[in-house]
N, C-alpha and C positions, 0 to 999 in steps of 0.2 A: 042648879043644873050645870054640869061641867062640859065645856066645849072641847072637842078633840081636834087637834091640828091634822089636817089631811093633806098629804103631798100628792100632787097629781103629776105624773111623768108624761110630759108631752112627747109624742113620738117624733123621731127624726125621719126625714124623707130624703130619698136620693133624687137625682135629676128627673127620674121618670115619674116621681110623685108617689112611689111606694115607700112605706115606712121601713126604717132600718132598726133592728133590735139594738138595745144598748151594748151588748157584748160585741157585736160586729162593728158598732160605731167606734168602740175603743181600739179594735184591731186596725181599722182604717186610720185612726189618728196616729197609731204607732208607725204605720207604713209611711204616712205623710211626713212624720218627723225624720225618719231614716232618709227619705228622698231629699228633704231640705238640708240635712247634714251633709249628704253626699255632694250636693250642689255647692255648699259653702267650702267643702274640702277641695273640690276641683278649682274653684275660683282662687282659693288661697295658694295652691300650687302654681297656677298660672301667674299669679302676682309675684311669687318668689322667683320663678324663672325669668320674668321680665326684669326684676331687680338684678339677677345674676348676669343677664345679658348686657345690661348697661354698665356693669362694673368693669374696670380696666383689665385687659387681657395680658397675661404674662406668659411668654413662650420659653421653655427650657432649651438651651443651645449649648453646643460645645465649641470652645474658642481656642485658637492657636495664635501665638505672637508672631509678628512678621520678623524674620531674621535676615541678616546679611550673609550671603554665601557666594563662593565662586561657582559659576555655572557655565556649562559648555554646550555648544551646538555641535551635534555629531551626525555622521552618516553611518547607518547600520548595514552591515553586509555579512554574508557567510562565505566561507571558503575552506580549502583543504590545506593542511600543513605539508610543506615539502622541505626536504633537506636542501641547504643552500647549494651543495654540489652532490651529484650522484653519477655513477657510471655503471653500465652493464659490462661485465667482463666476458671476453671471448678468448678461446685458446688460439695460439698461433699455428699449431700443428694438429693433425688428425691423430687419433689413437684412443687408447682405453684409459679411463681414470683408474689409477692403481693406488693412490694415496691422497687423503684429505688432511690438510694441515690446519685449516681454520674452520670454525663452526659459525652458525648464525649468532650475531652479537659480539663477535671477537673484534678487538681493536687492531687495526692494521696501519702500517705506514706505506707510503708509496714504494713499490718494489718488493714488498713482502710476498712470499709464496703462499698461494691458496691451495693448489693441487699439484700433483705430479701425474704426467701422462706417459704411458708406455707406447712408444711409436714404432716398436719392432715390426719389421716386414720380413717376408720370407727371403732368406738368404742374406739379410742385413741385420746388424746389431747397433742399436742406438742407446745412448744414455737417456734416463728418464727426463722428460721435458717439464720445466716448471710453468705454472700459470700464475702470473703475478698481479698484485693490486695496482691499478693505475693512479691511485691517489690515497692520501691519508684519510682515515675515517673508520667506519664500523661496517662489518659485514652484515648487510641487511637481509640478504637471502642467499642460500646455496641451492642451486637448481638441479644439481646432479649428484648421483651416488657412485661409490666405488664399483667398478665393473662396467660402467656405461661408456659406450663408444661416442666420441665427440669429434667435431670438425670445426674449422675456423668460423663457420657461421652459427655454431651452437652457443647460446648464452649459458654460462655456467655459474655466474654469481652476480650479485648487486652490491656495490660499495657506496655508502652514503657518508657525507661529512655533516655531522649533527651539531657541532658547536654553535652554528647559527642555522635557523630555519627561516623559510619565507612563505608568504601567502600572496597569491596573485588575485587581484580584483579587477573588475571591469566597471569603471566609474562613468556615469552619464556626463555628456559633454557640458551640460549647464553647471556642473559642480567643479569642473576642471580648474577654473580660475582660483578656486579656494584651496586646491590641493597643491602643496609645495614639498620639495625635497626636505628631508629631516623633520617633517611634520609628525607629531605623536599620534599613536593609535593604541587602544586598549584591546587585548585579545583574551577571550575566555574559551575554555574547552570543557566538555562534560566530565572529563576525568579528574579535574582539580577544582577546588573551591577557591580560586584565586585569579587575579588578573595578571597577565603578562604584558610587558611594555614593548612596543614595536615602533619603528620609524619608517617613513616613506623613503625608499632608496632608489626607485626607478619610476619614471612617468613617461609613458610612450608619447612621442611627438605626433603620432598618427591616430586619428579617430576612425573607427570602423564605420563604413558608410551604411551598413545594414542595421547595426544595433545602436549607432550613435554613442558608442562608449569607447574609452581608451584604457588599455591595460596599465595598472599601477601595481607596483610590488612593495610589500611590507616585509621588513626584515626584523627578526626577533633574536636576541641573544639567548642561547640555549646550552650553556656550559654544563649544566647538570643533566642534560638529555631528557628532561621531563617531557618535552613535546616530541611526539613521534611522527615520523613521516606518514601521511595519510589520515591523521586525526581531523575530525570535523571541528571547525573553529568559527566563532562569532567575532566580528571586528567592528569596533566603534572608532571611526576616523574623526578626529577633532578638527572642525573647520572654522570654529569661532568660539570666543570665550568672553565672559564678563566677570570682572573681579569685584568682590565685596558689594553685591547689589541686593536690594530687597527681593525676597522670594516668598511665595505662598504655596501651600499644598493645592494640588489640582482640585481636590474636593471642595475648596472654597469658591471656585470660579463658577459664576452663574452666567447664563446667556451665551452668546457666541461672538468670537472675534469678528469685527472690531467693536461690537457692542457688549463687551464683557463687563461684569460688575461683581462686587463683593459686598457683604454686610460687615461694617466695622462697629464695634461696641463703644458707645460714648454715653456716660452717665446711665448705665443699665438700659440703654435703648439701642436698637439696631438701626444704624444709619447706612443707607445705600450709597455706595461710592463707585463711580465708573472708573475703570482701570485700563491702562494700556499694557499689553503683555509683550515680552520679548522672547528670550530663549526658553524652550522647554527641555528639561533634563529629568528623565525618570518621573518621579511623582511631584516635581516642583515646576513652577513657572516664575520666570523673572518678571517683575513689575516695574515698568519704566516710568509710570506716572499714576497718581491716584492715592497711594498709601505710602507709609514710611515705616522705618524700623521701629518695633515696639508696639505698633497698632495691634489690637486684638481683633482677629478676623474669624467670623463664624465658619466652621468646617463641618458642622453637623446640625441639622434642624432648620437650615435656612429656607427650605421649601415652604415653610409656613409663615415666613416673615414678610413684613412690608415696612416701608420706610417709616421710622419713628416709633415702632411698636416696642413695648416693654419686654425685657428678656430676663431670664434667670440664667446666669453664666456659670459654666463648668469648664475649667481648664484641663 
């Protein structure tokens, strides 16, 4: 008599005590495996992030070397260009303009005739009367035309001497001790992409009681007549200078005076250095203490830095 092996599948039960069919049991097992894998994946990512956070941080920065330059302290003003000398011309007699000898822009010498006037009156006969230039220069304006009647109080022309021009400024009294005769000034105008050199030629001994300023005159050589009377000008009056001193770009400066600081690169690390600043000119600051020529100073990316942090340098 042969015995047969009989397999008895015992049913699975859920938490409620109900049996779970084998097919559904396998499905639940797969879901459990997926959930378990997901948990391990999250744990692994968190562990990697923890390792990453504990690794040394390196910040990319742009660096510029400290250079030695001549730097100047200036006062910035605006003004109008004027001819060094100019004169409005008036006729000496009454009559009618019958002839124009000179036009706008003509060069004249003192005594040259600009116009002739017919001063004939009823019953009388006169020679034509000249209107003459009172100085050497250029005819800046002709105010009358032929046929116009004029009198001694009628302005007929403007003569300007343009070989030198001037700019008048009003300087606050607190700066007057630093303004001297023959002091240099740089002048720029919109018409030309160049600087013109001027010097202080007059300083008023009197301060205006209302504005607390004193008139100062700047004179500029203008042999080529590039500067025209009436042009708008910007004036930089040099009141102090430092020769061959360490300078840094203004972008490198952090904090505020007197607590300014920069980051200097040493052994691929950013080292915080407190600095004392002097003259500012354009985009540069003079540094009187804290750094020296040749030091690499961070000019971009320093907002993310702290003392001693590692950096990747780009010059």
